[in-house]
N, C-alpha and C positions, 0 to 999 in steps of 0.2 A: 786551657790547660795551659799555664805557667811556666815560664821559660829554663833553663834552669843555665846556671852558668857551672860546671861543670870543676871544666877547666879551669878556674880560679882557683876549688878544693883540690886536685891532684897532690899537690904540697902537703897541704894539713893531713888529706887520709894518706902519702906517703910512711907520709914519721909516723903515728898515730899506728899504720898496721905493723912496718919496722917494732916498734915499740910493742906493741903487742904480739909479734911472731920470736923477738931474733934471730931473725936471717930474711937476708935483701929475697932470697927465691920464693918462699913460703912471702911474704910481706907484699910484689907486688901479685905470685896470688889470691891478696887475699882481698885486695883494693878491686882485682877486677872482680870478683867476685859480687862480691857490694853490688856495685858499679851493677852489672847487670840486675842484683837482686832490685837495687832503685826503683833501677830502668821497670821494672816484671811489676813494681807495687807504682807506681808512681803516682797513682791514680790517689794514694795516701794519701797524699803531698798537701796537707792543710795550704794556698793562696797565703800568703803572709808571711809562713814558719820561716825559722830559721832552717836556710837548707843544708848549716855543716854540718848545725848537730841534728838534723834530722840523719844525715849521711852516714855518722860516726857509727851514731844504734845502729840502723842498717850492717857494718862491718863490723862491732861488737857484735851484735846477734850471731850475723858469717859465723865469728872466733869463734862462739862458744856451744854452735851446732857445731866446727870443727871439730875441739877437742872432747864433745861427747861422743860423737864419730868413731874420730881414734879410740878414744874407753869404749868402746861396746866393742869395736873389732878389736880392740889387744886382747878381751876380756875372752871372748867370742873364739884368739887363736889359740888363748890361755888353756882355757874350757877341750878347745879341738886336741893338746894333747894332753891332757885327761883322760879323755878317751881314748886317745887313739893306743896309750901305751897298754889302758884295758883289754884291749877285742885284743880277740888272739883266732887265728888263717882257720878255718871252716878245716875240719879232716877230710883226710881222706874221701868218703861213706857219704860226706856230704854232699860237699863238690857232682859221687858221680849218681849220687839221686839227684841230684839236682839237674845233671844233668840231661840223665831218666825222663826226666819231667816235660827240660823245652823240647824232648826228641816229639815224644808222645803229641804233647799240645801241638808241635809244630803238623806232624803227623798231620789233626785231626782236617776234615775234607773244610775249604775254606771259610762257607756261610758259621761254622761249628765255629771255628777257631773265633774271626770274627764274633760273632755272637758270644762267646766265650769270652775278650777280649774287651771288649768295651764293658760289662757286666760288672766280673770279676779283676779286673786290672784296674777298669780306668778308673772302678764305683758309680759309672752310670746307671741310674734308675733302668730297668728295664723299658719303658716308658717312653724312656728320652731313648734309651741303645733302638727299640725300633723306631723312631723315629731318624730315626742318624740311618738308621739300617737303609732304612723305605720302606720294612717287610710291615706287617703286621704283629702285634702283642702278639696270639697265640701261634707265630708261626717263627718270630724268634724266642719267644719261653725253649718248643720245642724247642727247636737248635739248642740253643744251651745243655735243655735234658740229655738229650744224644749227645752230647759235647760231651759231657758227664761220665755220663754210664759211658760210654763208651771209655776216660782214664779210672774210671773203677773196676776194668774190666783189666787194664792194665798191670790196675794196682794189686788186684788180686793173681797176680799171673797167667793173666789169658791164656792161651794157644797166640801162637807167633802167627795163625793164620787173618786173625782178628784184623793183626797189620796188617794187609798188604805192605803200608810205604814204607815201616817203618825196619832197614837193614841195620846190620849191623857189622862195625869198621868190617870189612876185610873180607867181608860173605860177595862174594860174587856170582849170587844168585838176578 
């Protein structure tokens, strides 16, 4: 591995960075990032090659990467601004309904809630969910089936006795 005389190149690197960025602080950051990248990729330097040109090339590439990243970030922010303008707050009915579904889900027995969460929310396949839960596949499928049936009963307006753990706010039972 050749020994690099980076210190001798710092003046040139700083001047070039200042020329690229037109800002002293950004130039120092660019020099730092370029030297880190050069260190990480020191194995790509050809013995006998021009160290200064190699470092300038790395600095130029770091600068271009930063510019692309900034443009991309600006485009994402602008896009998010357009989406935010188009968004409509959920209606009160939707919020109430979502709260009801959440309460019903949380009222499920632990095993059923865990199984349904892994499959329906986390998107795991049945086999992976069974492995995570440490139960046979059939047991997991049974738990999911019972959880879905209980949620369907709730949806169809089953009597309150079907949900003994579900309490209405202010209910003193």
